[in-house]
N, C-alpha and C positions, 0 to 999 in steps of 0.2 A: 504494500499500499504506500510506504513512504517514498519506495522508489519510484511509483505512478505519479505522486505529486511533485516530486524534483523533476521529473522527466518532462511534465506539463508547464512546469515553472520556467523551464529552461527552454522549452517551444516556443511560449508566449514572449519571453524575453530576445530571442531571436527574431520573431518578425516584428517586434518595436523597434530593434535595432536595424533591421533591413528598411522599415519604413522609413524612418528618420534619415537613415545614409542616403536613402535614394531622393528624398526631399532635397538634399545638398546639392544634386546635379541634374535633377529632373524637373521642369517646371510644366506643372499639369494646368494647361489655359482652358478658359470658358471658350464657347464658340466665338464671341465678341472679340476676344484678346487674340485667339487664332487667326480670324479673319484680318485682323490689323497688321498681322507680320508674316503671313505665309507667303504672300506674293514675293517677297523680297528674301525667301528661304529656299531650302531644298523640301519640296512637299514631298513625303513618302507615305504611300498606303502599305501596310506589311501584312495585308490578307493575302490571301491565296490568290493565284490568277482568275479563277472561277468567280471569285467573288467580286474581286475588281472589273470584271467585264461587265456584271450586272448593274454597276455603278459605282462611280467615284467622285471625289471631289475634282472639280475642274481644275486641270494643270498639274494633278498628281502623278508621280512613278510609282509604279508596283513593284517592290523589292519585298517579297515575303519575307517574314522573319526567320522561315524555314531555310532560306538561301541568304540570307543576310552577312553572314562569316563571308562566304565565298566571293560576294558582289560588293563588298566595302569599297574597292576601286572606284566604283562609281559615285561614291558621295564624298564631298569635300569636307575637310576639318574646320577651314576657316570660314565656314557659311552655317547660320542656323541651320538646324534639322527640325522640321515639323514633321512629326510621326501620328498617324492614327491607324487605327485598327476598327473591327466591329464594335467593340465596345470599350475597350482601353488596356485589357490585359497583355494583349500580345505587344502591344505598343510600348509598355512598359517593359516588356522583356527584350525588345528591340534596343529600347534605351540603355539599358543595363549593358547589353554588348557594346553599343557604341560607347558607352563612357570608359569601359575597360579598354578600348581600342584609340582612346585619346580625343574622342570628340568631347566638345564642351558646353556649347550652346543647344542644349537637347529639349524640346519642347512637345507635349502630348496634347491631343484634345481630349477634354473631359467628356466621359459618356462615349467617344468614338462616333463613327460614321453613323450609326442608329440614331443619335441625337442631332446629327448636322441637318439645318434647315437651308443652308446656302446652294448656289449652283451645284449642279452634278452633272456628269455625262453619262 
């Protein structure tokens, strides 16, 4: 029983640590904030190609999170990166990878594509 309590406490502490560490390098933006900056940035849709084909934010490039490690060469470190996926979780994973690879200005759309009300293709 004691071991289970210790395990749960460690698990919660690790989750809290990751949450605050992520907030240091990742900016989660509202749709309004996202709109203000994404035209001057690299707009990346990290969903799979079939999701991208069904609709995406106008001007976005599709680099699925599953291919991101192999396609880093397509993104510049000196320009802001604006990421989105369907709901936000894959974009957060992509942001973590980009941070580890030295990208600094990383932004994610809060709520993802399903909350987007702007222009789509």
